[in-house]
Backbone as a printed PyTorch tensor [residue, N CA C, xyz], in Angstrom:
tensor([[[  0.8210,  -1.1930,   0.0000],
         [  0.0000,   0.0000,   0.0000],
         [  0.8650,   1.2580,   0.0000]],

        [[  2.0930,   1.1420,   0.5090],
         [  2.9790,   2.2880,   0.5800],
         [  3.4220,   2.7450,  -0.8060]],

        [[  3.6050,   1.8190,  -1.7310],
         [  4.0540,   2.1840,  -3.0810],
         [  2.9990,   3.0310,  -3.7890]],

        [[  1.7240,   2.7390,  -3.5640],
         [  0.6660,   3.5370,  -4.1950],
         [  0.6520,   4.9600,  -3.6310]],

        [[  0.9150,   5.0780,  -2.3400],
         [  0.9760,   6.3990,  -1.7220],
         [  2.1570,   7.1970,  -2.3070]],

        [[  3.2890,   6.5600,  -2.5160],
         [  4.4620,   7.2340,  -3.0680],
         [  4.2190,   7.6600,  -4.5090]],

        [[  3.5770,   6.8100,  -5.2990],
         [  3.2670,   7.1520,  -6.6990],
         [  2.2690,   8.3010,  -6.7490]],

        [[  1.2700,   8.2810,  -5.8660],
         [  0.2900,   9.3680,  -5.8370],
         [  0.9570,  10.6840,  -5.4430]],

        [[  1.8950,  10.6550,  -4.5160],
         [  2.6070,  11.8690,  -4.1220],
         [  3.4950,  12.3860,  -5.2540]],

        [[  4.1360,  11.4860,  -6.0090],
         [  4.9570,  11.9020,  -7.1460],
         [  4.1070,  12.5620,  -8.2200]],

        [[  2.9580,  11.9850,  -8.5240],
         [  2.0670,  12.5600,  -9.5320],
         [  1.5510,  13.9160,  -9.0690]],

        [[  1.1510,  14.0110,  -7.7930],
         [  0.6700,  15.2870,  -7.2590],
         [  1.7740,  16.3430,  -7.2890]],

        [[  2.9810,  15.9540,  -6.9350],
         [  4.1050,  16.8850,  -6.9660],
         [  4.3870,  17.3600,  -8.3870]],

        [[  4.3370,  16.4740,  -9.3560],
         [  4.5510,  16.8310, -10.7560],
         [  3.4790,  17.7980, -11.2480]],

        [[  2.2360,  17.5540, -10.9240],
         [  1.1470,  18.4320, -11.3580],
         [  1.2470,  19.8060, -10.7070]],

        [[  1.6140,  19.8420,  -9.4290],
         [  1.7790,  21.1350,  -8.7500],
         [  2.9330,  21.9260,  -9.3640]],

        [[  4.0510,  21.2470,  -9.6680],
         [  5.1860,  21.9540, -10.2670],
         [  4.8600,  22.4470, -11.6740]],

        [[  4.0590,  21.7020, -12.4300],
         [  3.6280,  22.1660, -13.7540],
         [  2.7290,  23.3900, -13.6400]],

        [[  1.8610,  23.3990, -12.6460],
         [  0.9170,  24.5050, -12.5020],
         [  1.5980,  25.7800, -12.0080]],

        [[  2.6740,  25.6450, -11.2440],
         [  3.2980,  26.8290, -10.6580],
         [  4.5310,  27.3200, -11.4070]],

        [[  5.0010,  26.6070, -12.4190],
         [  6.1980,  27.0570, -13.1340],
         [  5.8730,  28.2660, -14.0150]],

        [[  6.8210,  29.2110, -14.1480],
         [  6.5840,  30.3840, -14.9860],
         [  6.5330,  29.9900, -16.4590]],

        [[  5.7520,  30.7270, -17.2130],
         [  5.6220,  30.4550, -18.6430],
         [  6.8700,  30.9360, -19.3690]],

        [[  7.3490,  30.1630, -20.3310],
         [  8.5430,  30.5070, -21.0860],
         [  8.2060,  31.5420, -22.1520]],

        [[  9.0280,  32.5840, -22.2310],
         [  8.8790,  33.5880, -23.2690],
         [  9.7180,  33.1530, -24.4660]],

        [[  9.2240,  33.4160, -25.6710],
         [  9.9710,  33.0680, -26.8680],
         [ 11.2180,  33.9250, -26.9890]],

        [[ 12.3810,  33.3130, -26.8780],
         [ 13.6350,  34.0510, -26.9530],
         [ 13.9860,  34.3220, -28.4050]],

        [[ 14.3920,  35.5470, -28.6820],
         [ 14.8050,  35.9220, -30.0270],
         [ 16.2920,  35.5940, -30.1900]],

        [[ 16.6900,  35.0570, -31.3360],
         [ 18.1140,  34.7940, -31.5480],
         [ 18.8930,  36.1000, -31.6620]],

        [[ 20.1570,  36.0640, -31.3330],
         [ 20.9960,  37.2510, -31.3830],
         [ 21.2190,  37.6600, -32.8250]],

        [[ 20.9420,  38.9160, -33.1160],
         [ 21.1650,  39.4400, -34.4620],
         [ 22.6280,  39.8590, -34.5920]],

        [[ 23.1180,  39.8810, -35.8180],
         [ 24.5040,  40.2430, -36.0690],
         [ 24.7810,  41.6710, -35.6270]],

        [[ 23.7860,  42.5550, -35.7650],
         [ 23.9970,  43.9490, -35.3780],
         [ 24.0520,  44.1250, -33.8640]],

        [[ 23.6100,  43.1400, -33.0860],
         [ 23.6450,  43.2330, -31.6300],
         [ 25.0070,  42.8980, -31.0390]],

        [[ 25.8950,  42.2880, -31.8280],
         [ 27.2160,  41.9100, -31.3420],
         [ 28.1160,  43.1410, -31.4190]],

        [[ 28.7780,  43.4440, -30.3240],
         [ 29.6240,  44.6300, -30.2570],
         [ 31.0790,  44.2310, -30.4730]],

        [[ 31.5530,  44.3460, -31.7240],
         [ 32.9370,  44.0560, -32.0460],
         [ 33.7780,  45.3130, -31.8240]],

        [[ 34.9530,  45.1870, -31.2010],
         [ 35.8170,  46.3620, -31.0780],
         [ 36.3520,  46.7400, -32.4530]],

        [[ 36.2690,  48.0020, -32.7900],
         [ 36.7070,  48.4880, -34.0900],
         [ 37.9700,  49.3190, -33.9320]],

        [[ 38.7780,  49.3390, -34.9770],
         [ 40.0140,  50.1120, -34.9730],
         [ 39.7070,  51.5820, -35.2280]],

        [[ 40.4930,  52.4580, -34.5870],
         [ 40.3710,  53.8890, -34.8450],
         [ 41.0800,  54.2330, -36.1470]],

        [[ 40.7480,  55.3850, -36.6900],
         [ 41.3630,  55.8120, -37.9370],
         [ 42.8410,  56.1140, -37.6950]],

        [[ 43.6870,  55.5840, -38.5620],
         [ 45.1190,  55.8070, -38.4530],
         [ 45.8490,  54.7280, -37.6840]],

        [[ 45.1520,  53.7910, -37.0790],
         [ 45.7930,  52.7040, -36.3470],
         [ 46.2410,  51.6420, -37.3480]],

        [[ 47.4980,  51.1840, -37.2920],
         [ 47.9380,  50.1490, -38.2300],
         [ 47.2180,  48.8260, -37.9490]],

        [[ 46.8370,  48.1540, -39.0240],
         [ 46.1220,  46.8950, -38.8920],
         [ 46.9140,  45.7870, -39.5850]],

        [[ 46.8340,  44.6090, -39.0370],
         [ 47.4130,  43.4280, -39.6650],
         [ 46.3240,  42.7290, -40.4530]],

        [[ 46.6900,  42.1920, -41.6120],
         [ 45.7210,  41.5140, -42.4760],
         [ 46.0430,  40.0300, -42.4580]],

        [[ 45.0450,  39.2170, -42.1330],
         [ 45.1930,  37.7660, -42.0970],
         [ 44.3060,  37.1500, -43.1570]],

        [[ 44.7430,  36.0670, -43.7070],
         [ 43.9350,  35.2800, -44.6410],
         [ 43.8190,  33.8850, -44.0650]],

        [[ 42.5950,  33.4680, -43.7850],
         [ 42.3820,  32.1680, -43.1700],
         [ 42.2410,  32.2970, -41.6700]],

        [[ 42.4290,  31.1970, -40.9620],
         [ 42.3280,  31.1760, -39.5060],
         [ 43.6970,  31.4460, -38.9080]],

        [[ 43.8010,  32.5000, -38.1160],
         [ 45.0780,  32.8850, -37.5080],
         [ 44.8380,  33.2950, -36.0610]],

        [[ 45.8550,  33.0670, -35.2230],
         [ 45.8240,  33.5180, -33.8370],
         [ 46.6250,  34.8050, -33.7390]],

        [[ 46.0870,  35.7740, -33.0030],
         [ 46.7880,  37.0250, -32.7840],
         [ 46.4790,  37.5260, -31.3840]],

        [[ 47.4030,  38.3110, -30.8330],
         [ 47.1750,  38.9040, -29.5190],
         [ 46.5300,  40.2720, -29.6390]],

        [[ 46.3160,  40.7360, -30.8540],
         [ 45.7030,  42.0300, -31.0860],
         [ 44.2050,  41.9320, -30.8240]],

        [[ 43.6190,  42.9610, -30.2270],
         [ 42.2060,  42.9320, -29.8610],
         [ 41.3180,  43.5140, -30.9380]],

        [[ 41.8960,  44.1580, -31.9540],
         [ 41.0890,  44.8700, -32.9440],
         [ 40.4410,  43.9220, -33.9390]],

        [[ 39.2490,  44.2860, -34.3580],
         [ 38.5560,  43.5860, -35.4210],
         [ 38.3060,  44.6150, -36.5060]],

        [[ 39.0050,  44.4620, -37.6310],
         [ 38.8550,  45.4200, -38.7180],
         [ 37.5940,  45.1290, -39.5140]],

        [[ 37.3650,  43.8700, -39.8130],
         [ 36.1770,  43.4830, -40.5670],
         [ 35.7940,  42.0630, -40.1800]],

        [[ 34.5170,  41.8070, -40.1750],
         [ 33.9880,  40.4840, -39.8830],
         [ 33.0760,  40.1310, -41.0380]],

        [[ 33.2640,  38.9720, -41.6080],
         [ 32.4470,  38.6390, -42.7670],
         [ 32.1180,  37.1650, -42.8290]],

        [[ 31.5070,  36.8010, -43.9270],
         [ 31.1190,  35.4320, -44.2400],
         [ 30.0810,  34.8940, -43.2620]],

        [[ 29.2020,  35.7680, -42.8090],
         [ 28.0820,  35.3240, -41.9810],
         [ 26.8890,  35.0780, -42.8900]],

        [[ 26.2410,  33.9310, -42.7190],
         [ 25.1000,  33.5860, -43.5450],
         [ 23.8260,  33.7930, -42.7460]],

        [[ 22.8410,  34.4050, -43.3660],
         [ 21.5710,  34.6260, -42.7010],
         [ 20.4830,  33.7220, -43.2620]],

        [[ 20.7740,  33.0000, -44.3420],
         [ 19.8040,  32.0810, -44.9330],
         [ 20.0960,  30.6630, -44.4500]],

        [[ 19.0610,  29.8560, -44.4380],
         [ 19.2440,  28.4690, -44.0400],
         [ 20.0710,  27.7270, -45.0830]],

        [[ 20.8470,  26.7620, -44.6210],
         [ 21.6300,  25.9420, -45.5210],
         [ 20.8270,  24.6880, -45.8150]],

        [[ 20.5330,  24.4650, -47.0870],
         [ 19.7580,  23.2990, -47.5030],
         [ 20.6950,  22.2830, -48.1100]],

        [[ 20.5470,  21.0440, -47.7040],
         [ 21.3660,  19.9770, -48.2140],
         [ 20.4720,  19.0360, -49.0070]],

        [[ 20.7660,  18.8640, -50.2840],
         [ 19.9510,  18.0040, -51.1280],
         [ 20.3010,  16.5410, -50.9260]],

        [[ 21.3630,  16.2650, -50.2180],
         [ 21.7780,  14.8880, -49.9920],
         [ 22.8750,  14.4990, -50.9690]],

        [[ 23.4740,  13.3960, -50.7210],
         [ 24.5610,  12.9300, -51.5960],
         [ 24.0390,  11.7780, -52.4320]],

        [[ 23.4400,  12.1210, -53.5260],
         [ 22.9100,  11.0950, -54.4330],
         [ 23.9220,  10.8590, -55.5430]],

        [[ 24.1410,   9.6140, -55.8790],
         [ 25.0870,   9.2990, -56.9560],
         [ 24.3640,   8.8360, -58.1820]]])
């Protein structure tokens, strides 16, 4: 008889937690314009990299190759 009491308490606890939890708000994804990249001042020398490179410099001269459209894959059919 004790197992039925424990199951009933678990179900009651689950229903109470569902009823009292706050409703989730739809989160908007971060837009590219919301990201604050540090920019170089005019006249500051900049290094130019091609490809993936590590640097100790904090400046970001340009950021590119961001895609805003979904990538569709047709599959690999032969």
